[in-house]
C-alpha positions, 0 to 999 in steps of 0.5 A: 467503492467507499470507505470511511477513515478514522476521522469519520471522513467519507472517501469514494475510491474510483477510477475515471479516465480523468483520474487515470490521466492525472495519475499518468501525468504525475507518474510521467507514464502513458495513461494506458500503463498507469494501472498496469505499471504504477498502481500495481507497483505501489500495491505490491510494494506495500509502502504506506508512503507510496500508497498515500501519494497514490491515494492523494492523486485519486482523492485530491479533489474530494479532499479539497472539497472537504477542506482537507489539506495534503498534510491532513490527508497524510495522517491516515492511520494504519486501519485506514490503509487496509480499508483504502487498499481494499477499495483501491483493488475494487476500484481497479476491478470496476475500471477494468473492461467486463471481459477482463474483470475475472482475470484482474480479480484472479491476479489480485487474489494471487498477489494476496496469496503470494504476500501471505506465503511470503509472510508465513515463510518470514515467520517460519524463518524466525524459528530457525535456530541458526537465525536465533543464534545470530540475532542473540549474538547481535543483541548481546554484542549491543548490550555489552557495548552499552554496559561497558562502553569502550574508553 
């Protein structure tokens, strides 16, 4: 899978035995556990920092060939992350044995569904009058400290 970042650079996101081995060394895990443990953990965490480290591990050789330093690479924009994450999912599916691809696709779909449910619940909880009162109290408390600082 390929994606283009906001600076117009093309990236080919794919797994090979070589990339899996390099990631296993970096994360200090068994190569057979890299996709199952570390990559899925990073994807579920949603941490841009963790994703950047993972993407650098996957794309480092391409970056160096393009003259992109690790510092330049870390300047991905928010839109780049979404495109890269989608490519990462597809790369995982493509690296999976044919008989397991359907299960992997279903797993990734389930994770996205659960993330959406968690997001929906978080948004709904913001409308809770009790939470609103607590937040208002905190904001007023902070405001009062700013307006009339203790002497």
